[in-house]
mmCIF file of the protein (N, C-alpha, C, O) and its ligand, coordinates in Angstrom:
data_MODEL
# 
_entry.id   MODEL 
# 
loop_
_entity.id 
_entity.type 
_entity.pdbx_number_of_molecules 
1 polymer     1 
2 non-polymer 1 
# 
_entity_poly.entity_id                      1 
_entity_poly.type                           'polypeptide(L)' 
_entity_poly.nstd_linkage                   no 
_entity_poly.nstd_monomer                   no 
_entity_poly.pdbx_seq_one_letter_code       MTKTLTMNDCPYCEGHGYVQLLLGGSETCYSCQGTGSDHEEDDDH 
_entity_poly.pdbx_seq_one_letter_code_can   MTKTLTMNDCPYCEGHGYVQLLLGGSETCYSCQGTGSDHEEDDDH 
_entity_poly.pdbx_strand_id                 A 
# 
loop_
_entity_poly_seq.entity_id 
_entity_poly_seq.num 
_entity_poly_seq.mon_id 
_entity_poly_seq.hetero 
1 1  MET n 
1 2  THR n 
1 3  LYS n 
1 4  THR n 
1 5  LEU n 
1 6  THR n 
1 7  MET n 
1 8  ASN n 
1 9  ASP n 
1 10 CYS n 
1 11 PRO n 
1 12 TYR n 
1 13 CYS n 
1 14 GLU n 
1 15 GLY n 
1 16 HIS n 
1 17 GLY n 
1 18 TYR n 
1 19 VAL n 
1 20 GLN n 
1 21 LEU n 
1 22 LEU n 
1 23 LEU n 
1 24 GLY n 
1 25 GLY n 
1 26 SER n 
1 27 GLU n 
1 28 THR n 
1 29 CYS n 
1 30 TYR n 
1 31 SER n 
1 32 CYS n 
1 33 GLN n 
1 34 GLY n 
1 35 THR n 
1 36 GLY n 
1 37 SER n 
1 38 ASP n 
1 39 HIS n 
1 40 GLU n 
1 41 GLU n 
1 42 ASP n 
1 43 ASP n 
1 44 ASP n 
1 45 HIS n 
# 
loop_
_struct_asym.id 
_struct_asym.entity_id 
A 1 
B 2 
# 
loop_
_chem_comp.id 
_chem_comp.type 
_chem_comp.mon_nstd_flag 
ASN 'L-peptide linking' y 
ASP 'L-peptide linking' y 
CYS 'L-peptide linking' y 
GLN 'L-peptide linking' y 
GLU 'L-peptide linking' y 
GLY 'peptide linking'   y 
HIS 'L-peptide linking' y 
LEU 'L-peptide linking' y 
LYS 'L-peptide linking' y 
MET 'L-peptide linking' y 
PRO 'L-peptide linking' y 
SER 'L-peptide linking' y 
THR 'L-peptide linking' y 
TYR 'L-peptide linking' y 
VAL 'L-peptide linking' y 
ZN  non-polymer         . 
# 
_pdbx_entity_nonpoly.entity_id   2 
_pdbx_entity_nonpoly.name        ? 
_pdbx_entity_nonpoly.comp_id     ZN 
# 
_pdbx_nonpoly_scheme.asym_id         B 
_pdbx_nonpoly_scheme.entity_id       2 
_pdbx_nonpoly_scheme.mon_id          ZN 
_pdbx_nonpoly_scheme.ndb_seq_num     1 
_pdbx_nonpoly_scheme.pdb_seq_num     101 
_pdbx_nonpoly_scheme.auth_seq_num    101 
_pdbx_nonpoly_scheme.pdb_mon_id      ZN 
_pdbx_nonpoly_scheme.auth_mon_id     ZN 
_pdbx_nonpoly_scheme.pdb_strand_id   A 
_pdbx_nonpoly_scheme.pdb_ins_code    . 
# 
loop_
_atom_site.group_PDB 
_atom_site.id 
_atom_site.type_symbol 
_atom_site.label_atom_id 
_atom_site.label_alt_id 
_atom_site.label_comp_id 
_atom_site.label_asym_id 
_atom_site.label_entity_id 
_atom_site.label_seq_id 
_atom_site.pdbx_PDB_ins_code 
_atom_site.Cartn_x 
_atom_site.Cartn_y 
_atom_site.Cartn_z 
_atom_site.occupancy 
_atom_site.B_iso_or_equiv 
_atom_site.pdbx_formal_charge 
_atom_site.auth_seq_id 
_atom_site.auth_comp_id 
_atom_site.auth_asym_id 
_atom_site.auth_atom_id 
_atom_site.pdbx_PDB_model_num 
ATOM   1   N  N  . MET A 1 1  ? 38.724 -47.457 15.401  1.00 0.00 ? 1   MET A N  1 
ATOM   2   C  CA . MET A 1 1  ? 38.577 -47.013 14.008  1.00 0.00 ? 1   MET A CA 1 
ATOM   3   C  C  . MET A 1 1  ? 39.716 -46.068 13.659  1.00 0.00 ? 1   MET A C  1 
ATOM   4   O  O  . MET A 1 1  ? 39.582 -44.847 13.739  1.00 0.00 ? 1   MET A O  1 
ATOM   5   N  N  . THR A 1 2  ? 40.823 -46.650 13.275  1.00 0.00 ? 2   THR A N  1 
ATOM   6   C  CA . THR A 1 2  ? 41.969 -45.811 12.934  1.00 0.00 ? 2   THR A CA 1 
ATOM   7   C  C  . THR A 1 2  ? 42.134 -45.668 11.430  1.00 0.00 ? 2   THR A C  1 
ATOM   8   O  O  . THR A 1 2  ? 42.854 -44.795 10.946  1.00 0.00 ? 2   THR A O  1 
ATOM   9   N  N  . LYS A 1 3  ? 41.444 -46.555 10.694  1.00 0.00 ? 3   LYS A N  1 
ATOM   10  C  CA . LYS A 1 3  ? 41.568 -46.486 9.239   1.00 0.00 ? 3   LYS A CA 1 
ATOM   11  C  C  . LYS A 1 3  ? 40.689 -45.385 8.666   1.00 0.00 ? 3   LYS A C  1 
ATOM   12  O  O  . LYS A 1 3  ? 39.571 -45.140 9.121   1.00 0.00 ? 3   LYS A O  1 
ATOM   13  N  N  . THR A 1 4  ? 41.224 -44.752 7.680   1.00 0.00 ? 4   THR A N  1 
ATOM   14  C  CA . THR A 1 4  ? 40.453 -43.722 7.003   1.00 0.00 ? 4   THR A CA 1 
ATOM   15  C  C  . THR A 1 4  ? 40.109 -44.190 5.597   1.00 0.00 ? 4   THR A C  1 
ATOM   16  O  O  . THR A 1 4  ? 40.984 -44.366 4.750   1.00 0.00 ? 4   THR A O  1 
ATOM   17  N  N  . LEU A 1 5  ? 38.832 -44.384 5.374   1.00 0.00 ? 5   LEU A N  1 
ATOM   18  C  CA . LEU A 1 5  ? 38.410 -44.860 4.070   1.00 0.00 ? 5   LEU A CA 1 
ATOM   19  C  C  . LEU A 1 5  ? 37.989 -43.686 3.194   1.00 0.00 ? 5   LEU A C  1 
ATOM   20  O  O  . LEU A 1 5  ? 37.371 -42.723 3.648   1.00 0.00 ? 5   LEU A O  1 
ATOM   21  N  N  . THR A 1 6  ? 38.347 -43.808 1.932   1.00 0.00 ? 6   THR A N  1 
ATOM   22  C  CA . THR A 1 6  ? 37.882 -42.779 1.015   1.00 0.00 ? 6   THR A CA 1 
ATOM   23  C  C  . THR A 1 6  ? 36.411 -43.017 0.706   1.00 0.00 ? 6   THR A C  1 
ATOM   24  O  O  . THR A 1 6  ? 35.893 -44.103 0.966   1.00 0.00 ? 6   THR A O  1 
ATOM   25  N  N  . MET A 1 7  ? 35.762 -42.059 0.177   1.00 0.00 ? 7   MET A N  1 
ATOM   26  C  CA . MET A 1 7  ? 34.332 -42.166 -0.060  1.00 0.00 ? 7   MET A CA 1 
ATOM   27  C  C  . MET A 1 7  ? 34.016 -43.208 -1.128  1.00 0.00 ? 7   MET A C  1 
ATOM   28  O  O  . MET A 1 7  ? 32.899 -43.722 -1.184  1.00 0.00 ? 7   MET A O  1 
ATOM   29  N  N  . ASN A 1 8  ? 34.994 -43.520 -1.974  1.00 0.00 ? 8   ASN A N  1 
ATOM   30  C  CA . ASN A 1 8  ? 34.748 -44.468 -3.057  1.00 0.00 ? 8   ASN A CA 1 
ATOM   31  C  C  . ASN A 1 8  ? 35.115 -45.892 -2.681  1.00 0.00 ? 8   ASN A C  1 
ATOM   32  O  O  . ASN A 1 8  ? 34.846 -46.825 -3.437  1.00 0.00 ? 8   ASN A O  1 
ATOM   33  N  N  . ASP A 1 9  ? 35.732 -46.068 -1.513  1.00 0.00 ? 9   ASP A N  1 
ATOM   34  C  CA . ASP A 1 9  ? 36.112 -47.413 -1.115  1.00 0.00 ? 9   ASP A CA 1 
ATOM   35  C  C  . ASP A 1 9  ? 34.935 -48.164 -0.521  1.00 0.00 ? 9   ASP A C  1 
ATOM   36  O  O  . ASP A 1 9  ? 34.167 -47.627 0.277   1.00 0.00 ? 9   ASP A O  1 
ATOM   37  N  N  . CYS A 1 10 ? 34.814 -49.398 -0.922  1.00 0.00 ? 10  CYS A N  1 
ATOM   38  C  CA . CYS A 1 10 ? 33.741 -50.237 -0.401  1.00 0.00 ? 10  CYS A CA 1 
ATOM   39  C  C  . CYS A 1 10 ? 33.957 -50.471 1.097   1.00 0.00 ? 10  CYS A C  1 
ATOM   40  O  O  . CYS A 1 10 ? 35.053 -50.860 1.501   1.00 0.00 ? 10  CYS A O  1 
ATOM   41  N  N  . PRO A 1 11 ? 32.952 -50.247 1.913   1.00 0.00 ? 11  PRO A N  1 
ATOM   42  C  CA . PRO A 1 11 ? 33.076 -50.391 3.366   1.00 0.00 ? 11  PRO A CA 1 
ATOM   43  C  C  . PRO A 1 11 ? 33.216 -51.838 3.811   1.00 0.00 ? 11  PRO A C  1 
ATOM   44  O  O  . PRO A 1 11 ? 33.676 -52.106 4.922   1.00 0.00 ? 11  PRO A O  1 
ATOM   45  N  N  . TYR A 1 12 ? 32.827 -52.761 2.961   1.00 0.00 ? 12  TYR A N  1 
ATOM   46  C  CA . TYR A 1 12 ? 32.877 -54.178 3.344   1.00 0.00 ? 12  TYR A CA 1 
ATOM   47  C  C  . TYR A 1 12 ? 34.274 -54.755 3.171   1.00 0.00 ? 12  TYR A C  1 
ATOM   48  O  O  . TYR A 1 12 ? 34.768 -55.476 4.038   1.00 0.00 ? 12  TYR A O  1 
ATOM   49  N  N  . CYS A 1 13 ? 34.906 -54.436 2.049   1.00 0.00 ? 13  CYS A N  1 
ATOM   50  C  CA . CYS A 1 13 ? 36.223 -55.011 1.768   1.00 0.00 ? 13  CYS A CA 1 
ATOM   51  C  C  . CYS A 1 13 ? 37.314 -53.956 1.867   1.00 0.00 ? 13  CYS A C  1 
ATOM   52  O  O  . CYS A 1 13 ? 38.486 -54.247 1.627   1.00 0.00 ? 13  CYS A O  1 
ATOM   53  N  N  . GLU A 1 14 ? 36.936 -52.744 2.216   1.00 0.00 ? 14  GLU A N  1 
ATOM   54  C  CA . GLU A 1 14 ? 37.881 -51.649 2.368   1.00 0.00 ? 14  GLU A CA 1 
ATOM   55  C  C  . GLU A 1 14 ? 38.668 -51.402 1.090   1.00 0.00 ? 14  GLU A C  1 
ATOM   56  O  O  . GLU A 1 14 ? 39.834 -51.011 1.135   1.00 0.00 ? 14  GLU A O  1 
ATOM   57  N  N  . GLY A 1 15 ? 38.037 -51.627 -0.028  1.00 0.00 ? 15  GLY A N  1 
ATOM   58  C  CA . GLY A 1 15 ? 38.659 -51.323 -1.314  1.00 0.00 ? 15  GLY A CA 1 
ATOM   59  C  C  . GLY A 1 15 ? 39.508 -52.439 -1.881  1.00 0.00 ? 15  GLY A C  1 
ATOM   60  O  O  . GLY A 1 15 ? 40.141 -52.277 -2.924  1.00 0.00 ? 15  GLY A O  1 
ATOM   61  N  N  . HIS A 1 16 ? 39.524 -53.594 -1.184  1.00 0.00 ? 16  HIS A N  1 
ATOM   62  C  CA . HIS A 1 16 ? 40.348 -54.706 -1.672  1.00 0.00 ? 16  HIS A CA 1 
ATOM   63  C  C  . HIS A 1 16 ? 39.654 -55.498 -2.781  1.00 0.00 ? 16  HIS A C  1 
ATOM   64  O  O  . HIS A 1 16 ? 40.304 -56.107 -3.631  1.00 0.00 ? 16  HIS A O  1 
ATOM   65  N  N  . GLY A 1 17 ? 38.345 -55.477 -2.753  1.00 0.00 ? 17  GLY A N  1 
ATOM   66  C  CA . GLY A 1 17 ? 37.595 -56.232 -3.758  1.00 0.00 ? 17  GLY A CA 1 
ATOM   67  C  C  . GLY A 1 17 ? 37.231 -57.618 -3.278  1.00 0.00 ? 17  GLY A C  1 
ATOM   68  O  O  . GLY A 1 17 ? 36.464 -58.330 -3.926  1.00 0.00 ? 17  GLY A O  1 
ATOM   69  N  N  . TYR A 1 18 ? 37.782 -57.998 -2.145  1.00 0.00 ? 18  TYR A N  1 
ATOM   70  C  CA . TYR A 1 18 ? 37.432 -59.306 -1.584  1.00 0.00 ? 18  TYR A CA 1 
ATOM   71  C  C  . TYR A 1 18 ? 37.402 -59.209 -0.065  1.00 0.00 ? 18  TYR A C  1 
ATOM   72  O  O  . TYR A 1 18 ? 37.954 -58.279 0.523   1.00 0.00 ? 18  TYR A O  1 
ATOM   73  N  N  . VAL A 1 19 ? 36.761 -60.166 0.548   1.00 0.00 ? 19  VAL A N  1 
ATOM   74  C  CA . VAL A 1 19 ? 36.658 -60.159 2.001   1.00 0.00 ? 19  VAL A CA 1 
ATOM   75  C  C  . VAL A 1 19 ? 37.250 -61.438 2.569   1.00 0.00 ? 19  VAL A C  1 
ATOM   76  O  O  . VAL A 1 19 ? 37.157 -62.499 1.953   1.00 0.00 ? 19  VAL A O  1 
ATOM   77  N  N  . GLN A 1 20 ? 37.853 -61.339 3.733   1.00 0.00 ? 20  GLN A N  1 
ATOM   78  C  CA . GLN A 1 20 ? 38.422 -62.513 4.394   1.00 0.00 ? 20  GLN A CA 1 
ATOM   79  C  C  . GLN A 1 20 ? 37.325 -63.310 5.082   1.00 0.00 ? 20  GLN A C  1 
ATOM   80  O  O  . GLN A 1 20 ? 36.485 -62.748 5.784   1.00 0.00 ? 20  GLN A O  1 
ATOM   81  N  N  . LEU A 1 21 ? 37.338 -64.600 4.879   1.00 0.00 ? 21  LEU A N  1 
ATOM   82  C  CA . LEU A 1 21 ? 36.348 -65.460 5.509   1.00 0.00 ? 21  LEU A CA 1 
ATOM   83  C  C  . LEU A 1 21 ? 36.864 -65.957 6.847   1.00 0.00 ? 21  LEU A C  1 
ATOM   84  O  O  . LEU A 1 21 ? 38.059 -66.194 7.025   1.00 0.00 ? 21  LEU A O  1 
ATOM   85  N  N  . LEU A 1 22 ? 35.938 -66.110 7.782   1.00 0.00 ? 22  LEU A N  1 
ATOM   86  C  CA . LEU A 1 22 ? 36.322 -66.558 9.114   1.00 0.00 ? 22  LEU A CA 1 
ATOM   87  C  C  . LEU A 1 22 ? 36.877 -67.980 9.077   1.00 0.00 ? 22  LEU A C  1 
ATOM   88  O  O  . LEU A 1 22 ? 37.731 -68.344 9.885   1.00 0.00 ? 22  LEU A O  1 
ATOM   89  N  N  . LEU A 1 23 ? 36.386 -68.772 8.139   1.00 0.00 ? 23  LEU A N  1 
ATOM   90  C  CA . LEU A 1 23 ? 36.837 -70.162 8.039   1.00 0.00 ? 23  LEU A CA 1 
ATOM   91  C  C  . LEU A 1 23 ? 38.142 -70.283 7.261   1.00 0.00 ? 23  LEU A C  1 
ATOM   92  O  O  . LEU A 1 23 ? 38.728 -71.361 7.157   1.00 0.00 ? 23  LEU A O  1 
ATOM   93  N  N  . GLY A 1 24 ? 38.577 -69.158 6.722   1.00 0.00 ? 24  GLY A N  1 
ATOM   94  C  CA . GLY A 1 24 ? 39.817 -69.169 5.957   1.00 0.00 ? 24  GLY A CA 1 
ATOM   95  C  C  . GLY A 1 24 ? 39.575 -68.855 4.497   1.00 0.00 ? 24  GLY A C  1 
ATOM   96  O  O  . GLY A 1 24 ? 38.502 -69.110 3.950   1.00 0.00 ? 24  GLY A O  1 
ATOM   97  N  N  . GLY A 1 25 ? 40.603 -68.294 3.881   1.00 0.00 ? 25  GLY A N  1 
ATOM   98  C  CA . GLY A 1 25 ? 40.482 -67.953 2.472   1.00 0.00 ? 25  GLY A CA 1 
ATOM   99  C  C  . GLY A 1 25 ? 39.817 -66.606 2.276   1.00 0.00 ? 25  GLY A C  1 
ATOM   100 O  O  . GLY A 1 25 ? 39.613 -65.847 3.224   1.00 0.00 ? 25  GLY A O  1 
ATOM   101 N  N  . SER A 1 26 ? 39.492 -66.331 1.052   1.00 0.00 ? 26  SER A N  1 
ATOM   102 C  CA . SER A 1 26 ? 38.856 -65.061 0.748   1.00 0.00 ? 26  SER A CA 1 
ATOM   103 C  C  . SER A 1 26 ? 37.745 -65.270 -0.276  1.00 0.00 ? 26  SER A C  1 
ATOM   104 O  O  . SER A 1 26 ? 37.696 -66.281 -0.977  1.00 0.00 ? 26  SER A O  1 
ATOM   105 N  N  . GLU A 1 27 ? 36.870 -64.299 -0.337  1.00 0.00 ? 27  GLU A N  1 
ATOM   106 C  CA . GLU A 1 27 ? 35.754 -64.399 -1.259  1.00 0.00 ? 27  GLU A CA 1 
ATOM   107 C  C  . GLU A 1 27 ? 35.518 -63.039 -1.901  1.00 0.00 ? 27  GLU A C  1 
ATOM   108 O  O  . GLU A 1 27 ? 35.711 -61.997 -1.274  1.00 0.00 ? 27  GLU A O  1 
ATOM   109 N  N  . THR A 1 28 ? 35.102 -63.067 -3.146  1.00 0.00 ? 28  THR A N  1 
ATOM   110 C  CA . THR A 1 28 ? 34.823 -61.812 -3.830  1.00 0.00 ? 28  THR A CA 1 
ATOM   111 C  C  . THR A 1 28 ? 33.736 -61.035 -3.094  1.00 0.00 ? 28  THR A C  1 
ATOM   112 O  O  . THR A 1 28 ? 32.692 -61.583 -2.742  1.00 0.00 ? 28  THR A O  1 
ATOM   113 N  N  . CYS A 1 29 ? 33.991 -59.791 -2.875  1.00 0.00 ? 29  CYS A N  1 
ATOM   114 C  CA . CYS A 1 29 ? 33.051 -58.958 -2.133  1.00 0.00 ? 29  CYS A CA 1 
ATOM   115 C  C  . CYS A 1 29 ? 31.713 -58.896 -2.867  1.00 0.00 ? 29  CYS A C  1 
ATOM   116 O  O  . CYS A 1 29 ? 31.640 -58.580 -4.055  1.00 0.00 ? 29  CYS A O  1 
ATOM   117 N  N  . TYR A 1 30 ? 30.666 -59.207 -2.120  1.00 0.00 ? 30  TYR A N  1 
ATOM   118 C  CA . TYR A 1 30 ? 29.336 -59.221 -2.723  1.00 0.00 ? 30  TYR A CA 1 
ATOM   119 C  C  . TYR A 1 30 ? 28.779 -57.816 -2.863  1.00 0.00 ? 30  TYR A C  1 
ATOM   120 O  O  . TYR A 1 30 ? 27.833 -57.581 -3.615  1.00 0.00 ? 30  TYR A O  1 
ATOM   121 N  N  . SER A 1 31 ? 29.374 -56.891 -2.136  1.00 0.00 ? 31  SER A N  1 
ATOM   122 C  CA . SER A 1 31 ? 28.849 -55.530 -2.157  1.00 0.00 ? 31  SER A CA 1 
ATOM   123 C  C  . SER A 1 31 ? 29.325 -54.750 -3.380  1.00 0.00 ? 31  SER A C  1 
ATOM   124 O  O  . SER A 1 31 ? 28.557 -54.018 -4.004  1.00 0.00 ? 31  SER A O  1 
ATOM   125 N  N  . CYS A 1 32 ? 30.595 -54.920 -3.707  1.00 0.00 ? 32  CYS A N  1 
ATOM   126 C  CA . CYS A 1 32 ? 31.166 -54.146 -4.811  1.00 0.00 ? 32  CYS A CA 1 
ATOM   127 C  C  . CYS A 1 32 ? 31.484 -55.035 -6.001  1.00 0.00 ? 32  CYS A C  1 
ATOM   128 O  O  . CYS A 1 32 ? 32.057 -54.572 -6.988  1.00 0.00 ? 32  CYS A O  1 
ATOM   129 N  N  . GLN A 1 33 ? 31.123 -56.290 -5.918  1.00 0.00 ? 33  GLN A N  1 
ATOM   130 C  CA . GLN A 1 33 ? 31.368 -57.238 -7.007  1.00 0.00 ? 33  GLN A CA 1 
ATOM   131 C  C  . GLN A 1 33 ? 32.849 -57.351 -7.326  1.00 0.00 ? 33  GLN A C  1 
ATOM   132 O  O  . GLN A 1 33 ? 33.219 -57.627 -8.467  1.00 0.00 ? 33  GLN A O  1 
ATOM   133 N  N  . GLY A 1 34 ? 33.689 -57.142 -6.340  1.00 0.00 ? 34  GLY A N  1 
ATOM   134 C  CA . GLY A 1 34 ? 35.128 -57.289 -6.528  1.00 0.00 ? 34  GLY A CA 1 
ATOM   135 C  C  . GLY A 1 34 ? 35.809 -56.068 -7.097  1.00 0.00 ? 34  GLY A C  1 
ATOM   136 O  O  . GLY A 1 34 ? 36.998 -56.109 -7.415  1.00 0.00 ? 34  GLY A O  1 
ATOM   137 N  N  . THR A 1 35 ? 35.079 -54.996 -7.226  1.00 0.00 ? 35  THR A N  1 
ATOM   138 C  CA . THR A 1 35 ? 35.683 -53.790 -7.788  1.00 0.00 ? 35  THR A CA 1 
ATOM   139 C  C  . THR A 1 35 ? 36.396 -52.973 -6.717  1.00 0.00 ? 35  THR A C  1 
ATOM   140 O  O  . THR A 1 35 ? 37.306 -52.200 -7.017  1.00 0.00 ? 35  THR A O  1 
ATOM   141 N  N  . GLY A 1 36 ? 35.980 -53.149 -5.478  1.00 0.00 ? 36  GLY A N  1 
ATOM   142 C  CA . GLY A 1 36 ? 36.605 -52.414 -4.392  1.00 0.00 ? 36  GLY A CA 1 
ATOM   143 C  C  . GLY A 1 36 ? 36.089 -51.004 -4.242  1.00 0.00 ? 36  GLY A C  1 
ATOM   144 O  O  . GLY A 1 36 ? 36.556 -50.247 -3.392  1.00 0.00 ? 36  GLY A O  1 
ATOM   145 N  N  . SER A 1 37 ? 35.133 -50.657 -5.064  1.00 0.00 ? 37  SER A N  1 
ATOM   146 C  CA . SER A 1 37 ? 34.584 -49.309 -5.003  1.00 0.00 ? 37  SER A CA 1 
ATOM   147 C  C  . SER A 1 37 ? 33.098 -49.348 -4.658  1.00 0.00 ? 37  SER A C  1 
ATOM   148 O  O  . SER A 1 37 ? 32.372 -50.275 -5.017  1.00 0.00 ? 37  SER A O  1 
ATOM   149 N  N  . ASP A 1 38 ? 32.685 -48.327 -3.963  1.00 0.00 ? 38  ASP A N  1 
ATOM   150 C  CA . ASP A 1 38 ? 31.274 -48.232 -3.642  1.00 0.00 ? 38  ASP A CA 1 
ATOM   151 C  C  . ASP A 1 38 ? 30.544 -47.607 -4.821  1.00 0.00 ? 38  ASP A C  1 
ATOM   152 O  O  . ASP A 1 38 ? 30.697 -46.421 -5.113  1.00 0.00 ? 38  ASP A O  1 
ATOM   153 N  N  . HIS A 1 39 ? 29.752 -48.426 -5.485  1.00 0.00 ? 39  HIS A N  1 
ATOM   154 C  CA . HIS A 1 39 ? 29.088 -47.961 -6.712  1.00 0.00 ? 39  HIS A CA 1 
ATOM   155 C  C  . HIS A 1 39 ? 27.694 -47.425 -6.438  1.00 0.00 ? 39  HIS A C  1 
ATOM   156 O  O  . HIS A 1 39 ? 26.827 -47.436 -7.311  1.00 0.00 ? 39  HIS A O  1 
ATOM   157 N  N  . GLU A 1 40 ? 27.493 -46.962 -5.225  1.00 0.00 ? 40  GLU A N  1 
ATOM   158 C  CA . GLU A 1 40 ? 26.164 -46.481 -4.861  1.00 0.00 ? 40  GLU A CA 1 
ATOM   159 C  C  . GLU A 1 40 ? 25.788 -45.260 -5.702  1.00 0.00 ? 40  GLU A C  1 
ATOM   160 O  O  . GLU A 1 40 ? 24.651 -45.116 -6.152  1.00 0.00 ? 40  GLU A O  1 
ATOM   161 N  N  . GLU A 1 41 ? 26.762 -44.401 -5.897  1.00 0.00 ? 41  GLU A N  1 
ATOM   162 C  CA . GLU A 1 41 ? 26.520 -43.217 -6.707  1.00 0.00 ? 41  GLU A CA 1 
ATOM   163 C  C  . GLU A 1 41 ? 27.485 -43.249 -7.884  1.00 0.00 ? 41  GLU A C  1 
ATOM   164 O  O  . GLU A 1 41 ? 28.515 -42.575 -7.882  1.00 0.00 ? 41  GLU A O  1 
ATOM   165 N  N  . ASP A 1 42 ? 27.140 -44.028 -8.867  1.00 0.00 ? 42  ASP A N  1 
ATOM   166 C  CA . ASP A 1 42 ? 28.056 -44.223 -9.978  1.00 0.00 ? 42  ASP A CA 1 
ATOM   167 C  C  . ASP A 1 42 ? 27.508 -43.670 -11.294 1.00 0.00 ? 42  ASP A C  1 
ATOM   168 O  O  . ASP A 1 42 ? 27.926 -44.078 -12.377 1.00 0.00 ? 42  ASP A O  1 
ATOM   169 N  N  . ASP A 1 43 ? 26.582 -42.751 -11.179 1.00 0.00 ? 43  ASP A N  1 
ATOM   170 C  CA . ASP A 1 43 ? 25.995 -42.180 -12.389 1.00 0.00 ? 43  ASP A CA 1 
ATOM   171 C  C  . ASP A 1 43 ? 26.805 -40.986 -12.877 1.00 0.00 ? 43  ASP A C  1 
ATOM   172 O  O  . ASP A 1 43 ? 27.400 -40.254 -12.087 1.00 0.00 ? 43  ASP A O  1 
ATOM   173 N  N  . ASP A 1 44 ? 26.815 -40.812 -14.150 1.00 0.00 ? 44  ASP A N  1 
ATOM   174 C  CA . ASP A 1 44 ? 27.530 -39.692 -14.715 1.00 0.00 ? 44  ASP A CA 1 
ATOM   175 C  C  . ASP A 1 44 ? 26.705 -38.412 -14.598 1.00 0.00 ? 44  ASP A C  1 
ATOM   176 O  O  . ASP A 1 44 ? 25.481 -38.415 -14.728 1.00 0.00 ? 44  ASP A O  1 
ATOM   177 N  N  . HIS A 1 45 ? 27.423 -37.323 -14.349 1.00 0.00 ? 45  HIS A N  1 
ATOM   178 C  CA . HIS A 1 45 ? 26.715 -36.047 -14.237 1.00 0.00 ? 45  HIS A CA 1 
ATOM   179 C  C  . HIS A 1 45 ? 26.687 -35.307 -15.564 1.00 0.00 ? 45  HIS A C  1 
ATOM   180 O  O  . HIS A 1 45 ? 26.129 -34.213 -15.648 1.00 0.00 ? 45  HIS A O  1 
HETATM 181 ZN ZN . ZN  B 2 .  ? 33.691 -54.535 -1.521  1.00 0.00 2 101 ZN  A ZN 1 
# 
């Protein structure tokens, strides 16, 4: 684990918005809906 992710980066796609498929190609990240951000705490204060 040498990469340092920011708190807002999606842990699945590492902020790219898509994930690499084992069979080849890429797919829109299902976790962040392609935004690349972790929207777990996305409410305004
Ligand atoms: Zn993602």
